[in-house]
N, C-alpha and C positions, 0 to 999 in steps of 0.2 A: 595226750591221753585220747582226745577225740579222733586223731588220725589213726591210732592203733586200733581202736574199736571199729572205725570205718573200714580199715583193711581186713579185719577179722569178719566183718559183716559181708564184704564182697566175696571173700573166700567161702563163707558159709552159703552164700547165694549160688555160687558156682557148684559147690558140692550138692546142694539141694536139687538143682536142676539135673545134674548128672544122676543122682540116685533115683529121682522120679523117672527119668528116661530109661534107666536100666531095669525097672521093675516089669514083671510080667503083666500083660494085659489080662484083667479078670473078666471083663465084659465084652460084649460084641457091639461096641459103639460104632454105629454107621456101617456095621457089617464087616469091619476090618479088625485085625488083631487076633489074639488068642489062637494061633496055629498050633499044631501038634509038635512042630519042630522049632521050639523057641530056644533062645540062648540060655536062659536061666529057667529051666523047667522043673528042677527039684524044689520041693517045698522048703527045705532047709535054707536055700539061697534066698528064696522069697521072704522067709521069716527074718533072716538077717537084714535084708534090704529094707524091710518094713520097719524094723527097730531102728536101723541106722537113719532112715528118713525121718522118723519121729524125733529122734534126738537132735538131728541137724535142724529140723523145723523149730523145735523148742528153743535152741540156741540162737537161731535167726530172729525169733520173736523177742527174745531177751536183749539181743544187740539192738534191735529196732527201738525198743522202749528205752534203752540206755541212751542211745543217740538222741532221741526226742527229749529226754530229761536233761541232757547236757546242753542241748541247743535252746531249750526253753528260756534260759537266763539271757540269751543274746537277743531275744525278740523284743522289740519296742512295742509299746501299746498304742502307738499313733495309728490313726486311721489313714487310709489312702486319700480320703477327702481332705484331711488336714494338710497333706502335702500339696494338693492342688490349690487349696486356698492360699498357702504360703507363696506359691509361685505366682499366683495372680496378684498378690500384694506387692511383689517385687517388680512387676512389670511397670514400665513408665506410663504415666497417665497421658492420654491423648486429649488435648484440649478440644472442646466442642466448639464448632464454629457457629456464630450467631448470624442468622440471616434475616 
């Protein structure tokens, strides 16, 4: 189950990146972008891409939360410091020399 959701999550991530890169630049960030001869200049295509990106982003967030909820049961509540203390307890004791 977790592998299926993870696969869907990766596919959604790739689709999300692609849909964001295909959108027309609206602003003049750093003086680049928004030329008059862009690939998707019609408003209909921009509206479709905006809706498509919103849906993919929503599904991406849902799969992220689902993966977190599934993995939550596998997390142990031990602290990292507990692991260090256990390792120190297992080390052999070095006898102190008396001078």
